[in-house]
Biotite code that builds the C-alpha atoms (Angstrom):
import biotite.structure as struc

atoms = struc.array([
    struc.Atom([-22.330, -48.905, 4.550], chain_id="A", res_id=1, res_name="MET", atom_name="CA", element="C"),
    struc.Atom([-19.212, -48.324, 2.683], chain_id="A", res_id=2, res_name="TRP", atom_name="CA", element="C"),
    struc.Atom([-21.202, -45.848, 0.314], chain_id="A", res_id=3, res_name="GLU", atom_name="CA", element="C"),
    struc.Atom([-21.865, -43.622, 3.497], chain_id="A", res_id=4, res_name="PHE", atom_name="CA", element="C"),
    struc.Atom([-18.368, -43.661, 4.679], chain_id="A", res_id=5, res_name="PHE", atom_name="CA", element="C"),
    struc.Atom([-16.982, -42.586, 1.102], chain_id="A", res_id=6, res_name="TRP", atom_name="CA", element="C"),
    struc.Atom([-19.894, -39.882, 0.853], chain_id="A", res_id=7, res_name="PHE", atom_name="CA", element="C"),
    struc.Atom([-19.006, -38.422, 4.468], chain_id="A", res_id=8, res_name="PHE", atom_name="CA", element="C"),
    struc.Atom([-15.151, -38.715, 3.399], chain_id="A", res_id=9, res_name="LEU", atom_name="CA", element="C"),
    struc.Atom([-15.715, -36.694, -0.023], chain_id="A", res_id=10, res_name="GLY", atom_name="CA", element="C"),
    struc.Atom([-17.873, -34.292, 1.954], chain_id="A", res_id=11, res_name="ALA", atom_name="CA", element="C"),
    struc.Atom([-15.093, -33.641, 4.553], chain_id="A", res_id=12, res_name="LEU", atom_name="CA", element="C"),
    struc.Atom([-12.334, -33.240, 1.966], chain_id="A", res_id=13, res_name="VAL", atom_name="CA", element="C"),
    struc.Atom([-14.538, -31.053, -0.003], chain_id="A", res_id=14, res_name="TYR", atom_name="CA", element="C"),
    struc.Atom([-15.342, -28.802, 3.020], chain_id="A", res_id=15, res_name="LYS", atom_name="CA", element="C"),
    struc.Atom([-11.376, -28.838, 3.786], chain_id="A", res_id=16, res_name="ILE", atom_name="CA", element="C"),
    struc.Atom([-10.424, -27.632, 0.294], chain_id="A", res_id=17, res_name="LEU", atom_name="CA", element="C"),
    struc.Atom([-13.135, -24.862, -0.126], chain_id="A", res_id=18, res_name="THR", atom_name="CA", element="C"),
    struc.Atom([-12.013, -23.743, 3.338], chain_id="A", res_id=19, res_name="HIS", atom_name="CA", element="C"),
    struc.Atom([-8.343, -23.804, 2.140], chain_id="A", res_id=20, res_name="ILE", atom_name="CA", element="C"),
    struc.Atom([-9.367, -21.878, -1.145], chain_id="A", res_id=21, res_name="LEU", atom_name="CA", element="C"),
    struc.Atom([-11.634, -19.396, 0.746], chain_id="A", res_id=22, res_name="ASP", atom_name="CA", element="C"),
    struc.Atom([-8.451, -18.540, 3.101], chain_id="A", res_id=23, res_name="ILE", atom_name="CA", element="C"),
    struc.Atom([-6.205, -17.973, -0.176], chain_id="A", res_id=24, res_name="SER", atom_name="CA", element="C"),
    struc.Atom([-8.797, -15.818, -1.797], chain_id="A", res_id=25, res_name="ASN", atom_name="CA", element="C"),
    struc.Atom([-9.313, -13.864, 1.436], chain_id="A", res_id=26, res_name="LYS", atom_name="CA", element="C"),
    struc.Atom([-5.642, -13.119, 1.710], chain_id="A", res_id=27, res_name="GLY", atom_name="CA", element="C"),
    struc.Atom([-5.303, -12.142, -1.837], chain_id="A", res_id=28, res_name="ARG", atom_name="CA", element="C"),
    struc.Atom([-8.362, -9.722, -1.224], chain_id="A", res_id=29, res_name="PHE", atom_name="CA", element="C"),
    struc.Atom([-6.610, -8.356, 1.755], chain_id="A", res_id=30, res_name="ILE", atom_name="CA", element="C"),
    struc.Atom([-3.369, -7.739, 0.058], chain_id="A", res_id=31, res_name="MET", atom_name="CA", element="C"),
    struc.Atom([-5.221, -5.845, -3.007], chain_id="A", res_id=32, res_name="ASP", atom_name="CA", element="C"),
    struc.Atom([-6.709, -3.669, -0.281], chain_id="A", res_id=33, res_name="ILE", atom_name="CA", element="C"),
    struc.Atom([-3.571, -3.251, 1.701], chain_id="A", res_id=34, res_name="LYS", atom_name="CA", element="C"),
    struc.Atom([-1.934, -2.080, -1.545], chain_id="A", res_id=35, res_name="LEU", atom_name="CA", element="C"),
    struc.Atom([-4.812, 0.413, -2.535], chain_id="A", res_id=36, res_name="LEU", atom_name="CA", element="C"),
    struc.Atom([-4.663, 1.859, 1.307], chain_id="A", res_id=37, res_name="ALA", atom_name="CA", element="C"),
    struc.Atom([-0.729, 2.341, 0.943], chain_id="A", res_id=38, res_name="PHE", atom_name="CA", element="C"),
    struc.Atom([-1.305, 3.727, -2.545], chain_id="A", res_id=39, res_name="GLN", atom_name="CA", element="C"),
    struc.Atom([-3.881, 6.264, -0.935], chain_id="A", res_id=40, res_name="LEU", atom_name="CA", element="C"),
    struc.Atom([-1.502, 7.329, 1.738], chain_id="A", res_id=41, res_name="ILE", atom_name="CA", element="C"),
    struc.Atom([1.582, 7.756, -0.667], chain_id="A", res_id=42, res_name="GLY", atom_name="CA", element="C"),
    struc.Atom([-0.837, 9.913, -2.915], chain_id="A", res_id=43, res_name="GLN", atom_name="CA", element="C"),
    struc.Atom([-1.672, 11.967, 0.034], chain_id="A", res_id=44, res_name="ALA", atom_name="CA", element="C"),
    struc.Atom([2.136, 12.229, 1.027], chain_id="A", res_id=45, res_name="PHE", atom_name="CA", element="C"),
    struc.Atom([2.757, 13.436, -2.686], chain_id="A", res_id=46, res_name="MET", atom_name="CA", element="C"),
    struc.Atom([-0.134, 15.742, -2.468], chain_id="A", res_id=47, res_name="GLU", atom_name="CA", element="C"),
    struc.Atom([1.426, 17.346, 0.813], chain_id="A", res_id=48, res_name="LEU", atom_name="CA", element="C"),
    struc.Atom([4.672, 17.573, -0.657], chain_id="A", res_id=49, res_name="SER", atom_name="CA", element="C"),
    struc.Atom([3.541, 19.241, -3.767], chain_id="A", res_id=50, res_name="ILE", atom_name="CA", element="C"),
    struc.Atom([1.609, 22.051, -1.575], chain_id="A", res_id=51, res_name="VAL", atom_name="CA", element="C"),
    struc.Atom([4.759, 22.061, 0.778], chain_id="A", res_id=52, res_name="ARG", atom_name="CA", element="C"),
    struc.Atom([7.140, 22.762, -2.465], chain_id="A", res_id=53, res_name="ALA", atom_name="CA", element="C"),
    struc.Atom([4.547, 25.439, -3.778], chain_id="A", res_id=54, res_name="PHE", atom_name="CA", element="C"),
    struc.Atom([4.416, 27.258, -0.205], chain_id="A", res_id=55, res_name="ARG", atom_name="CA", element="C"),
    struc.Atom([8.212, 27.115, 0.193], chain_id="A", res_id=56, res_name="ASP", atom_name="CA", element="C"),
    struc.Atom([8.819, 28.713, -2.956], chain_id="A", res_id=57, res_name="LYS", atom_name="CA", element="C"),
    struc.Atom([6.089, 31.227, -2.536], chain_id="A", res_id=58, res_name="THR", atom_name="CA", element="C"),
    struc.Atom([7.381, 32.018, 0.966], chain_id="A", res_id=59, res_name="LEU", atom_name="CA", element="C"),
    struc.Atom([11.056, 32.371, -0.352], chain_id="A", res_id=60, res_name="LYS", atom_name="CA", element="C"),
    struc.Atom([10.020, 34.635, -3.000], chain_id="A", res_id=61, res_name="ASN", atom_name="CA", element="C"),
    struc.Atom([7.904, 37.108, -0.920], chain_id="A", res_id=62, res_name="SER", atom_name="CA", element="C"),
    struc.Atom([9.683, 39.695, 1.191], chain_id="A", res_id=63, res_name="ASP", atom_name="CA", element="C"),
    struc.Atom([7.606, 39.094, 4.258], chain_id="A", res_id=64, res_name="GLU", atom_name="CA", element="C"),
    struc.Atom([9.721, 36.641, 5.550], chain_id="A", res_id=65, res_name="TYR", atom_name="CA", element="C"),
    struc.Atom([13.568, 36.793, 6.698], chain_id="A", res_id=66, res_name="SER", atom_name="CA", element="C"),
    struc.Atom([15.614, 33.910, 6.111], chain_id="A", res_id=67, res_name="GLU", atom_name="CA", element="C"),
    struc.Atom([15.444, 32.655, 9.572], chain_id="A", res_id=68, res_name="GLU", atom_name="CA", element="C"),
    struc.Atom([11.948, 32.858, 9.703], chain_id="A", res_id=69, res_name="GLN", atom_name="CA", element="C"),
    struc.Atom([11.650, 31.050, 6.274], chain_id="A", res_id=70, res_name="PHE", atom_name="CA", element="C"),
    struc.Atom([14.123, 28.326, 8.031], chain_id="A", res_id=71, res_name="LYS", atom_name="CA", element="C"),
    struc.Atom([11.890, 28.080, 11.154], chain_id="A", res_id=72, res_name="LEU", atom_name="CA", element="C"),
    struc.Atom([8.657, 27.645, 8.727], chain_id="A", res_id=73, res_name="ILE", atom_name="CA", element="C"),
    struc.Atom([10.444, 25.037, 6.820], chain_id="A", res_id=74, res_name="LYS", atom_name="CA", element="C"),
    struc.Atom([11.615, 23.133, 9.903], chain_id="A", res_id=75, res_name="ASN", atom_name="CA", element="C"),
    struc.Atom([7.876, 23.178, 11.321], chain_id="A", res_id=76, res_name="GLU", atom_name="CA", element="C"),
    struc.Atom([6.723, 21.857, 8.122], chain_id="A", res_id=77, res_name="ASP", atom_name="CA", element="C"),
    struc.Atom([9.247, 19.052, 8.129], chain_id="A", res_id=78, res_name="GLU", atom_name="CA", element="C"),
    struc.Atom([8.160, 18.177, 11.755], chain_id="A", res_id=79, res_name="LEU", atom_name="CA", element="C"),
    struc.Atom([4.430, 18.200, 10.909], chain_id="A", res_id=80, res_name="PHE", atom_name="CA", element="C"),
    struc.Atom([5.284, 15.660, 7.721], chain_id="A", res_id=81, res_name="LEU", atom_name="CA", element="C"),
    struc.Atom([7.354, 13.426, 9.764], chain_id="A", res_id=82, res_name="ASN", atom_name="CA", element="C"),
    struc.Atom([4.500, 13.432, 12.562], chain_id="A", res_id=83, res_name="ASN", atom_name="CA", element="C"),
    struc.Atom([1.968, 12.869, 9.873], chain_id="A", res_id=84, res_name="TRP", atom_name="CA", element="C"),
    struc.Atom([3.727, 9.611, 8.251], chain_id="A", res_id=85, res_name="LYS", atom_name="CA", element="C"),
    struc.Atom([3.901, 8.395, 11.883], chain_id="A", res_id=86, res_name="LYS", atom_name="CA", element="C"),
    struc.Atom([0.374, 8.952, 12.588], chain_id="A", res_id=87, res_name="ARG", atom_name="CA", element="C"),
    struc.Atom([-0.601, 7.695, 9.140], chain_id="A", res_id=88, res_name="SER", atom_name="CA", element="C"),
    struc.Atom([1.124, 4.356, 9.901], chain_id="A", res_id=89, res_name="VAL", atom_name="CA", element="C"),
    struc.Atom([-0.359, 4.071, 13.322], chain_id="A", res_id=90, res_name="ASP", atom_name="CA", element="C"),
    struc.Atom([-3.872, 4.738, 12.328], chain_id="A", res_id=91, res_name="LYS", atom_name="CA", element="C"),
    struc.Atom([-3.418, 2.238, 9.546], chain_id="A", res_id=92, res_name="LEU", atom_name="CA", element="C"),
    struc.Atom([-2.041, -0.456, 11.668], chain_id="A", res_id=93, res_name="ASN", atom_name="CA", element="C"),
    struc.Atom([-4.701, 0.356, 14.938], chain_id="A", res_id=94, res_name="SER", atom_name="CA", element="C"),
    struc.Atom([-7.779, 0.501, 12.256], chain_id="A", res_id=95, res_name="SER", atom_name="CA", element="C"),
    struc.Atom([-7.278, -2.952, 10.871], chain_id="A", res_id=96, res_name="VAL", atom_name="CA", element="C"),
    struc.Atom([-9.283, -5.930, 12.508], chain_id="A", res_id=97, res_name="PRO", atom_name="CA", element="C"),
    struc.Atom([-7.008, -8.433, 14.600], chain_id="A", res_id=98, res_name="PRO", atom_name="CA", element="C"),
    struc.Atom([-8.062, -11.097, 12.306], chain_id="A", res_id=99, res_name="LEU", atom_name="CA", element="C"),
    struc.Atom([-6.205, -9.234, 9.299], chain_id="A", res_id=100, res_name="TYR", atom_name="CA", element="C"),
    struc.Atom([-3.312, -7.827, 11.108], chain_id="A", res_id=101, res_name="LYS", atom_name="CA", element="C"),
    struc.Atom([-0.756, -10.398, 10.030], chain_id="A", res_id=102, res_name="PRO", atom_name="CA", element="C"),
    struc.Atom([-1.535, -9.184, 6.169], chain_id="A", res_id=103, res_name="TYR", atom_name="CA", element="C"),
    struc.Atom([-1.580, -5.444, 6.922], chain_id="A", res_id=104, res_name="VAL", atom_name="CA", element="C"),
    struc.Atom([0.997, -4.645, 9.504], chain_id="A", res_id=105, res_name="SER", atom_name="CA", element="C"),
    struc.Atom([3.525, -2.058, 8.719], chain_id="A", res_id=106, res_name="VAL", atom_name="CA", element="C"),
    struc.Atom([6.298, -1.031, 11.122], chain_id="A", res_id=107, res_name="LYS", atom_name="CA", element="C"),
    struc.Atom([7.207, 2.279, 9.715], chain_id="A", res_id=108, res_name="ASN", atom_name="CA", element="C"),
    struc.Atom([6.968, 4.945, 6.888], chain_id="A", res_id=109, res_name="TRP", atom_name="CA", element="C"),
    struc.Atom([10.003, 3.430, 5.049], chain_id="A", res_id=110, res_name="GLU", atom_name="CA", element="C"),
    struc.Atom([8.875, -0.033, 5.089], chain_id="A", res_id=111, res_name="GLU", atom_name="CA", element="C"),
    struc.Atom([5.228, 1.382, 3.741], chain_id="A", res_id=112, res_name="LEU", atom_name="CA", element="C"),
    struc.Atom([7.223, 3.166, 0.649], chain_id="A", res_id=113, res_name="VAL", atom_name="CA", element="C"),
    struc.Atom([9.549, -0.061, 0.069], chain_id="A", res_id=114, res_name="GLN", atom_name="CA", element="C"),
    struc.Atom([6.164, -1.893, -0.462], chain_id="A", res_id=115, res_name="LEU", atom_name="CA", element="C"),
    struc.Atom([4.873, 0.664, -2.705], chain_id="A", res_id=116, res_name="LEU", atom_name="CA", element="C"),
    struc.Atom([8.004, 0.683, -4.614], chain_id="A", res_id=117, res_name="VAL", atom_name="CA", element="C"),
    struc.Atom([8.045, -3.087, -4.793], chain_id="A", res_id=118, res_name="ASP", atom_name="CA", element="C"),
    struc.Atom([4.429, -3.318, -6.068], chain_id="A", res_id=119, res_name="CYS", atom_name="CA", element="C"),
    struc.Atom([5.122, -0.599, -8.599], chain_id="A", res_id=120, res_name="HIS", atom_name="CA", element="C"),
    struc.Atom([8.426, -2.294, -9.799], chain_id="A", res_id=121, res_name="ASP", atom_name="CA", element="C"),
    struc.Atom([6.469, -5.525, -9.921], chain_id="A", res_id=122, res_name="PHE", atom_name="CA", element="C"),
    struc.Atom([3.583, -3.967, -11.981], chain_id="A", res_id=123, res_name="SER", atom_name="CA", element="C"),
    struc.Atom([6.219, -2.488, -14.120], chain_id="A", res_id=124, res_name="LEU", atom_name="CA", element="C"),
    struc.Atom([7.848, -5.764, -14.988], chain_id="A", res_id=125, res_name="VAL", atom_name="CA", element="C"),
    struc.Atom([4.553, -7.550, -15.667], chain_id="A", res_id=126, res_name="ARG", atom_name="CA", element="C"),
    struc.Atom([3.122, -4.471, -17.769], chain_id="A", res_id=127, res_name="ASN", atom_name="CA", element="C"),
    struc.Atom([6.417, -4.839, -19.926], chain_id="A", res_id=128, res_name="THR", atom_name="CA", element="C"),
    struc.Atom([6.082, -8.628, -20.426], chain_id="A", res_id=129, res_name="ARG", atom_name="CA", element="C"),
    struc.Atom([2.508, -8.326, -21.335], chain_id="A", res_id=130, res_name="ARG", atom_name="CA", element="C"),
    struc.Atom([3.520, -5.666, -23.933], chain_id="A", res_id=131, res_name="ASN", atom_name="CA", element="C"),
    struc.Atom([6.437, -7.813, -25.470], chain_id="A", res_id=132, res_name="THR", atom_name="CA", element="C"),
    struc.Atom([4.136, -11.024, -25.560], chain_id="A", res_id=133, res_name="HIS", atom_name="CA", element="C"),
    struc.Atom([1.451, -8.801, -27.228], chain_id="A", res_id=134, res_name="GLU", atom_name="CA", element="C"),
    struc.Atom([4.026, -7.460, -29.698], chain_id="A", res_id=135, res_name="ARG", atom_name="CA", element="C"),
    struc.Atom([5.404, -10.914, -30.299], chain_id="A", res_id=136, res_name="ARG", atom_name="CA", element="C"),
    struc.Atom([1.669, -12.178, -30.977], chain_id="A", res_id=137, res_name="ASN", atom_name="CA", element="C"),
    struc.Atom([1.131, -9.043, -33.553], chain_id="A", res_id=138, res_name="ARG", atom_name="CA", element="C"),
    struc.Atom([4.320, -10.080, -35.413], chain_id="A", res_id=139, res_name="GLU", atom_name="CA", element="C"),
    struc.Atom([3.478, -13.653, -35.799], chain_id="A", res_id=140, res_name="ASP", atom_name="CA", element="C"),
])
């Protein structure tokens, strides 16, 4: 009789531990997906900024537009970019299933950029430590 008790207790503990480990793995997976999504949005923003800079330079060098028209176009571009940032964050938050919202929710563009900077800084520190460790191993 005690054998069955210990068997079922072991099975219960096994189930609980696998469930905990699955949750932690899912959390890590979601964090990786989140960072990839943020990086994609950040890359799209950089591309938009580059196109905007080329366009501004081209418009400024052309004689087609007056200084006031150029400023109006620049203000419209700034407004478009600000709206795009807000919509990007809103769409990211609305496209996440409710189960994963605690992992992925971002309040605004500044928070998204800060997460990207933190992730980039962490990867730089990690790569620097790895390179230092590799150099020490080669010297030995």
